[in-house]
C-alpha positions as semicolon CSV with decimal commas, in nm:
position;residue;x (nm);y (nm);z (nm)
1;M;-0,001;0,000;0,000
2;T;0,126;0,348;-0,087
3;S;0,220;0,555;0,217
4;L;0,136;0,922;0,238
5;Q;0,510;0,996;0,239
6;D;0,532;0,863;-0,117
7;L;0,277;1,111;-0,250
8;P;0,408;1,446;-0,374
9;D;0,250;1,773;-0,256
10;L;0,059;1,898;-0,561
11;Y;0,125;2,261;-0,468
12;E;0,485;2,218;-0,574
13;A;0,510;1,876;-0,744
14;S;0,741;1,870;-1,044
15;I;0,681;1,671;-1,361
16;A;0,978;1,451;-1,267
17;E;0,832;1,377;-0,921
18;L;0,495;1,291;-1,071
19;Q;0,650;1,064;-1,333
20;T;0,851;0,883;-1,064
21;G;0,530;0,821;-0,869
22;L;0,348;0,699;-1,178
23;E;0,629;0,462;-1,268
24;A;0,635;0,325;-0,911
25;G;0,260;0,263;-0,924
26;N;0,195;0,491;-0,628
27;F;-0,087;0,656;-0,821
28;S;-0,226;0,669;-1,173
29;S;-0,278;0,938;-1,432
30;V;-0,649;0,905;-1,361
31;D;-0,574;0,990;-0,998
32;L;-0,371;1,292;-1,105
33;V;-0,644;1,423;-1,333
34;K;-0,908;1,380;-1,062
35;A;-0,692;1,559;-0,808
36;Y;-0,605;1,853;-1,034
37;L;-0,965;1,895;-1,151
38;A;-1,075;1,903;-0,785
39;R;-0,809;2,162;-0,706
40;I;-0,931;2,380;-0,994
41;A;-1,290;2,352;-0,872
42;E;-1,190;2,467;-0,522
43;V;-1,045;2,803;-0,620
44;N;-1,145;2,888;-0,977
45;T;-1,498;3,025;-0,939
46;D;-1,560;2,918;-0,580
47;G;-1,368;3,034;-0,274
48;P;-1,125;3,312;-0,378
49;A;-1,255;3,295;-0,739
50;L;-0,911;3,327;-0,895
51;R;-1,056;3,258;-1,243
52;A;-0,742;3,082;-1,366
53;V;-0,914;2,827;-1,593
54;L;-1,170;2,896;-1,866
55;E;-1,287;2,540;-1,909
56;T;-1,183;2,187;-1,829
57;N;-1,147;1,898;-2,072
58;P;-1,443;1,655;-2,074
59;S;-1,214;1,395;-2,234
60;A;-0,932;1,420;-1,979
61;L;-1,028;1,124;-1,759
62;K;-1,080;0,899;-2,062
63;Q;-0,743;1,003;-2,202
64;A;-0,577;0,943;-1,867
65;A;-0,722;0,591;-1,841
66;A;-0,598;0,511;-2,192
67;L;-0,249;0,638;-2,110
68;D;-0,244;0,434;-1,789
69;E;-0,320;0,122;-1,991
70;E;-0,058;0,214;-2,251
71;R;0,201;0,253;-1,972
72;K;0,128;-0,100;-1,850
73;A;0,136;-0,251;-2,198
74;K;0,417;-0,063;-2,372
75;G;0,592;0,165;-2,124
76;I;0,605;0,541;-2,145
77;R;0,630;0,758;-2,455
78;S;0,833;1,029;-2,280
79;P;0,873;1,192;-1,937
80;L;0,543;1,368;-2,010
81;H;0,346;1,044;-2,041
82;G;0,023;1,075;-1,841
83;I;0,110;1,418;-1,700
84;P;-0,180;1,671;-1,675
85;L;-0,117;2,015;-1,824
86;L;-0,317;2,335;-1,869
87;V;-0,298;2,500;-2,210
88;K;-0,328;2,874;-2,259
89;D;-0,647;2,955;-2,452
90;N;-0,468;3,101;-2,755
91;I;-0,305;2,763;-2,824
92;A;-0,529;2,556;-3,052
93;T;-0,637;2,210;-2,939
94;L;-0,842;1,954;-3,129
95;H;-1,206;2,070;-3,131
96;E;-1,340;1,714;-3,110
97;E;-1,169;1,683;-2,774
98;G;-1,438;1,909;-2,633
99;M;-1,263;2,239;-2,557
100;N;-1,280;2,578;-2,725
101;T;-0,987;2,787;-2,849
102;T;-1,091;3,151;-2,816
103;A;-0,810;3,374;-2,679
104;G;-1,065;3,445;-2,404
105;S;-1,316;3,606;-2,642
106;H;-1,682;3,525;-2,700
107;A;-1,617;3,614;-3,065
108;L;-1,447;3,276;-3,118
109;M;-1,678;3,057;-2,907
110;G;-1,756;2,736;-3,089
111;S;-1,503;2,800;-3,364
112;V;-1,347;2,484;-3,507
113;V;-0,969;2,472;-3,546
114;P;-0,827;2,251;-3,824
115;R;-0,575;2,078;-3,598
116;D;-0,369;2,106;-3,282
117;A;-0,121;2,391;-3,269
118;T;0,235;2,263;-3,324
119;V;0,324;2,282;-2,955
120;A;0,000;2,110;-2,856
121;A;0,057;1,832;-3,111
122;K;0,407;1,769;-2,980
123;L;0,290;1,759;-2,620
124;R;0,003;1,527;-2,706
125;E;0,237;1,297;-2,897
126;A;0,460;1,286;-2,590
127;G;0,166;1,162;-2,383
128;A;0,063;1,481;-2,203
129;I;-0,301;1,528;-2,099
130;F;-0,464;1,867;-2,151
131;I;-0,697;1,903;-1,854
132;G;-0,816;2,253;-1,936
133;K;-0,771;2,588;-2,105
134;A;-0,599;2,850;-1,895
135;Q;-0,740;3,202;-1,864
136;L;-0,544;3,479;-2,032
137;S;-0,568;3,853;-2,061
138;E;-0,802;3,856;-2,360
139;W;-0,627;3,838;-2,698
140;A;-0,296;3,807;-2,508
141;N;-0,357;4,147;-2,344
142;F;-0,393;4,320;-2,679
143;R;-0,754;4,440;-2,708
144;G;-0,706;4,771;-2,527
145;Q;-0,634;4,942;-2,198
146;V;-0,792;4,669;-1,988
147;P;-0,674;4,531;-1,651
148;S;-0,443;4,229;-1,689
149;G;-0,614;3,898;-1,626
150;F;-0,950;3,991;-1,777
151;S;-1,123;3,810;-2,061
152;G;-1,484;3,828;-2,171
153;R;-1,519;3,454;-2,125
154;G;-1,339;3,422;-1,793
155;G;-1,395;3,749;-1,611
156;Q;-1,125;3,908;-1,398
157;A;-0,849;3,676;-1,278
158;T;-0,660;3,774;-0,963
159;N;-0,327;3,697;-0,798
160;P;-0,305;3,404;-0,552
161;Y;-0,046;3,587;-0,338
162;Y;-0,275;3,870;-0,227
163;P;-0,655;3,909;-0,259
164;K;-0,766;4,116;-0,560
165;A;-0,406;4,182;-0,671
166;D;-0,306;4,200;-1,037
167;A;-0,231;3,857;-1,184
168;S;-0,032;4,022;-1,464
169;G;-0,044;3,884;-1,815
170;S;-0,097;3,793;-2,079
171;S;-0,052;3,440;-1,937
172;S;-0,254;3,522;-1,623
173;G;-0,417;3,184;-1,573
174;S;-0,098;2,997;-1,652
175;G;0,085;3,195;-1,385
176;I;-0,185;3,134;-1,127
177;G;-0,203;2,765;-1,209
178;T;0,172;2,718;-1,178
179;A;0,186;2,914;-0,852
180;I;-0,067;2,700;-0,665
181;G;-0,055;2,367;-0,847
182;L;-0,365;2,348;-1,067
183;A;-0,175;2,124;-1,312
184;A;0,174;1,982;-1,343
185;D;0,265;2,272;-1,572
186;E;0,123;2,516;-1,827
187;A;0,190;2,541;-2,199
188;T;0,199;2,908;-2,289
189;L;0,800;2,886;-3,143
190;S;1,108;2,999;-3,281
191;Q;1,388;2,760;-3,199
192;P;1,746;2,685;-3,293
193;K;1,808;2,443;-3,577
194;E;1,968;2,198;-3,335
195;I;1,741;2,125;-3,038
196;L;1,954;2,098;-2,724
197;D;1,897;1,878;-2,423
198;Y;1,815;2,151;-2,177
199;T;1,817;1,911;-1,884
200;K;2,196;1,921;-1,917
201;A;2,178;2,293;-1,836
202;L;2,060;2,214;-1,483
203;D;2,402;2,251;-1,325
204;P;2,424;2,414;-0,980
205;N;2,788;2,505;-1,046
206;S;2,728;2,679;-1,378
207;L;2,789;3,034;-1,250
208;K;3,154;2,972;-1,173
209;G;3,366;3,205;-1,385
210;V;3,063;3,365;-1,557
211;R;3,062;3,744;-1,604
212;L;2,722;3,907;-1,545
213;G;2,643;4,271;-1,624
214;V;2,396;4,471;-1,413
215;T;2,160;4,687;-1,621
216;R;2,090;4,955;-1,358
217;L;1,895;5,180;-1,598
218;F;1,634;4,905;-1,636
219;Q;1,600;4,812;-1,267
220;G;1,307;5,039;-1,190
221;R;1,258;5,261;-0,885
222;D;1,116;5,026;-0,622
223;E;1,365;5,063;-0,336
224;D;1,253;4,746;-0,158
225;A;1,293;4,535;-0,474
226;I;1,629;4,695;-0,556
227;A;1,758;4,612;-0,206
228;V;1,661;4,246;-0,257
229;F;1,823;4,255;-0,602
230;N;2,147;4,390;-0,456
231;T;2,149;4,102;-0,207
232;A;2,102;3,864;-0,498
233;L;2,412;4,005;-0,666
234;E;2,611;3,903;-0,359
235;T;2,464;3,554;-0,386
236;L;2,567;3,536;-0,749
237;K;2,922;3,629;-0,644
238;E;2,918;3,351;-0,382
239;L;2,824;3,111;-0,661
240;G;3,135;3,211;-0,857
241;A;3,005;3,482;-1,088
242;E;3,197;3,801;-1,156
243;I;2,959;4,101;-1,138
244;V;3,013;4,403;-1,363
245;D;2,809;4,686;-1,210
246;P;2,685;4,887;-1,385
247;A;2,672;4,748;-1,738
248;D;2,411;4,971;-1,897
249;F;2,293;4,977;-2,255
250;P;2,464;5,250;-2,465
251;N;2,124;5,320;-2,621
252;A;1,907;5,280;-2,306
253;A;1,734;5,618;-2,336
254;E;1,652;5,569;-2,705
255;L;1,529;5,217;-2,643
256;L;1,296;5,317;-2,360
257;A;1,157;5,611;-2,558
258;S;1,095;5,415;-2,878
259;T;0,738;5,346;-2,997
260;H;0,839;5,125;-3,292
261;E;0,734;4,815;-3,102
262;E;0,370;4,928;-3,081
263;L;0,343;4,975;-3,460
264;V;0,504;4,634;-3,522
265;L;0,277;4,460;-3,274
266;K;-0,039;4,618;-3,409
267;T;0,045;4,539;-3,769
268;D;0,155;4,183;-3,696
269;F;-0,158;4,125;-3,489
270;K;-0,391;4,232;-3,769
271;V;-0,210;4,027;-4,036
272;D;-0,161;3,713;-3,825
273;L;-0,518;3,723;-3,688
274;Q;-0,648;3,730;-4,045
275;K;-0,440;3,425;-4,132
276;Y;-0,575;3,245;-3,825
277;L;-0,938;3,331;-3,902
278;D;-0,896;3,225;-4,264
279;G;-0,772;2,884;-4,147
280;L;-1,062;2,805;-3,915
281;V;-1,303;2,533;-4,028
282;Q;-1,606;2,699;-3,877
283;I;-1,684;3,027;-3,697
284;P;-2,040;3,030;-3,554
285;T;-2,025;3,404;-3,482
286;D;-1,918;3,473;-3,843
287;V;-1,633;3,705;-3,750
288;R;-1,398;3,704;-4,051
289;S;-1,165;3,993;-3,974
290;L;-1,039;4,222;-3,701
291;A;-1,304;4,474;-3,805
292;D;-1,569;4,207;-3,752
293;I;-1,438;4,133;-3,403
294;I;-1,442;4,503;-3,312
295;A;-1,804;4,518;-3,430
296;F;-1,890;4,196;-3,246
297;N;-1,755;4,339;-2,921
298;T;-1,956;4,655;-2,966
299;E;-2,272;4,456;-3,034
300;N;-2,203;4,230;-2,735
301;A;-2,079;4,492;-2,497
302;D;-2,255;4,326;-2,203
303;K;-2,016;4,029;-2,243
304;E;-1,702;4,193;-2,380
305;L;-1,694;4,567;-2,311
306;V;-1,813;4,544;-1,953
307;E;-1,849;4,863;-1,750
308;P;-1,669;5,021;-1,577
309;Y;-1,317;4,877;-1,620
310;W;-1,320;4,658;-1,933
311;T;-1,458;4,878;-2,211
312;S;-1,147;4,954;-2,417
313;Q;-1,076;4,838;-2,774
314;Q;-0,808;5,101;-2,821
315;R;-0,535;4,868;-2,952
316;F;-0,776;4,678;-3,175
317;I;-0,888;5,002;-3,337
318;G;-0,527;5,112;-3,377
319;A;-0,433;4,777;-3,530
320;E;-0,722;4,792;-3,777
321;A;-0,578;5,116;-3,916
322;T;-0,236;4,960;-3,992
323;S;-0,096;4,791;-4,301
324;M;0,235;4,624;-4,389
325;D;0,366;4,939;-4,547
326;E;0,704;5,110;-4,553
327;A;0,652;5,249;-4,203
328;Y;0,600;4,897;-4,068
329;F;0,918;4,756;-4,221
330;E;1,117;5,057;-4,108
331;A;0,988;5,012;-3,752
332;L;1,067;4,638;-3,763
333;A;1,423;4,702;-3,880
334;A;1,469;4,978;-3,623
335;D;1,346;4,750;-3,343
336;E;1,586;4,473;-3,441
337;K;1,881;4,708;-3,469
338;M;1,798;4,884;-3,143
339;G;1,736;4,563;-2,950
340;R;2,012;4,351;-3,102
341;E;2,330;4,508;-3,239
342;E;2,296;4,846;-3,063
343;G;2,132;4,702;-2,751
344;I;2,193;4,357;-2,604
345;D;2,483;4,257;-2,827
346;A;2,654;4,594;-2,793
347;T;2,624;4,581;-2,414
348;L;2,752;4,225;-2,387
349;K;3,050;4,321;-2,603
350;K;3,124;4,655;-2,438
351;F;3,144;4,507;-2,089
352;N;3,271;4,165;-2,196
353;V;2,994;3,983;-2,010
354;D;2,815;3,654;-2,073
355;A;2,467;3,775;-1,975
356;L;2,283;4,068;-1,823
357;V;2,079;4,070;-1,501
358;A;1,805;4,295;-1,359
359;P;1,491;4,263;-1,145
360;S;1,162;4,208;-1,326
361;I;0,996;4,512;-1,172
362;G;1,179;4,752;-1,407
363;R;1,203;4,768;-1,788
364;V;1,439;4,476;-1,849
365;T;1,192;4,290;-2,071
366;K;1,171;4,547;-2,353
367;A;1,510;4,486;-2,516
368;P;1,479;4,108;-2,548
369;A;1,120;4,149;-2,662
370;I;1,202;4,370;-2,960
371;A;1,523;4,177;-3,034
372;G;1,362;3,834;-3,022
373;Y;1,631;3,730;-2,775
374;P;1,584;3,503;-2,470
375;I;1,515;3,609;-2,115
376;V;1,488;3,368;-1,822
377;C;1,340;3,475;-1,486
378;V;1,338;3,297;-1,150
379;P;1,197;3,400;-0,810
380;L;1,387;3,682;-0,643
381;G;1,171;3,810;-0,359
382;F;0,838;3,937;-0,235
383;H;0,703;4,284;-0,168
384;P;0,705;4,361;0,206
385;D;0,403;4,314;0,434
386;T;0,446;4,673;0,553
387;Y;0,333;4,808;0,216
388;E;-0,021;4,949;0,225
389;P;-0,185;4,878;-0,111
390;P;-0,448;5,101;-0,269
391;A;-0,807;4,984;-0,312
392;P;-0,856;4,745;-0,607
393;E;-0,988;4,907;-0,928
394;P;-1,084;4,627;-1,006
395;V;-0,741;4,484;-0,909
396;I;-0,447;4,620;-0,711
397;K;-0,192;4,712;-0,975
398;D;0,182;4,649;-0,967
399;K;0,248;4,605;-0,594
400;A;0,086;4,448;-0,289
401;P;0,212;4,270;0,025
402;G;0,367;3,936;-0,063
403;L;0,352;3,971;-0,440
404;P;0,655;3,797;-0,593
405;F;0,905;3,948;-0,834
406;S;1,188;3,790;-1,028
407;L;1,556;3,796;-1,116
408;C;1,598;3,807;-1,494
409;F;1,888;3,684;-1,704
410;V;1,913;3,824;-2,059
411;G;2,140;3,697;-2,339
412;T;2,205;3,703;-2,710
413;A;2,034;3,489;-2,973
414;W;2,012;3,115;-2,893
415;S;2,172;3,157;-2,549
416;E;1,883;2,980;-2,374
417;F;2,101;2,692;-2,257
418;N;2,341;2,920;-2,076
419;L;2,066;3,140;-1,932
420;I;1,880;2,838;-1,798
421;S;2,199;2,712;-1,636
422;Y;2,270;3,047;-1,464
423;A;1,909;3,083;-1,346
424;Y;1,902;2,724;-1,220
425;A;2,217;2,768;-1,016
426;Y;2,075;3,077;-0,848
427;E;1,734;2,916;-0,796
428;Q;1,881;2,604;-0,634
429;K;2,093;2,813;-0,400
430;T;1,816;3,040;-0,282
431;Q;1,490;2,836;-0,310
432;T;1,304;3,167;-0,292
433;R;0,972;3,042;-0,430
434;L;0,878;2,842;-0,120
435;K;0,980;3,111;0,126
436;R;0,629;3,245;0,090
437;L;0,316;3,065;-0,026
438;A;-0,006;3,197;-0,171
439;Y;-0,259;3,337;0,075
440;P;-0,438;3,053;0,261
441;E;-0,776;3,073;0,085
442;A;-0,603;3,058;-0,255
443;I;-0,428;2,727;-0,182
444;P;-0,633;2,423;-0,294
445;K;-0,663;2,153;-0,029
446;T;-0,715;1,846;-0,249
447;Q;-0,417;1,608;-0,261
448;L;-0,365;1,269;-0,419
449;K;-0,457;1,091;-0,096
450;D;-0,807;1,236;-0,131
451;V;-0,877;1,078;-0,470
452;I;-0,681;0,749;-0,482
453;G;-0,931;0,467;-0,489
454;S;-1,228;0,695;-0,548
């Protein structure tokens, strides 16, 4: 008989831990699916109503049972065999499975996708089970000036670390689900030609001899967070890294002031959305363009443009006015030059460093975003309990007691392996994530012991 000590805590259980338990026969994939579905039910619309999941998969238990049988008969397909995952709702999954793919919008309810998205197909082939669609800031936070974590379908998601706090986005539900264990992981793709084995990057000694540059101009102004960041720099030194401080971008002011990114995003959104709509097998709402979706939202304002906080379509309207003209291509080229050769690459070269570091609460994400370069973030600290947050409107923005923030590592193109190794070494040394849990009401109580044999 399985002892309770053999069962992982689902708040923090890793895929590797779950696979070990499955292989040992301590529990089944059916047990895992039941447990995670129960955990979702506890906190999604009941209790703290975190609204992390838009819908669950009616086929999940059947798929889990089939994968359990396959494990017995043939062994496992991969380390993901029989592992329950949540999938962000802008990642297409087979319609016949029973879930929608809508980017959180009523405009795409009931639409039929032609196939799994590439990432979903690869995960499914590896034996993963999609137990639900994760909430997202609608249209990946692109519709307008709307609080992060809101979608017409899902309502307003909130942060599990403080009641009514901003869940951020666009992957709001994925973040919530990962934080409190609503699935083993979340799936939220440009990639190098040669796919590396990133498990080999998990080396706790990887920071020895590495030079890291501190981008002070991107660290923000939060004194509490900066103090924690400065302590982290000492930890990095203890782990063998050489810290170059400061190592600021030569073009930092120009980069922060640039609006090229907004034009590129709006144009790309309009063009890529049209390609997606054209590829759908069926659209019950008959929206065939961005203009149609803008009109749909206006006509269904009670569901989509909800007073008083969620009425904006500002970015949609701006995107509708764009075209892939000379201004677009000039902005795209300017972004790449500013983010790459004059930004990240210039800074790495100028200071002779392997990577750049900064806290997540500043502006560190902009350069890798416009460059298309990697950034890896791991837990750094939590905002202090002494902070008095403002009233939620409808959420508490940016800062609240206990909200986590991260340490970010930025590198050049295809440097993911190194960045993962640096971040892993720091993470293993500090174990910051478990130094503070979500607030009590936001932590699901269901564990595997509650469902085994049911």
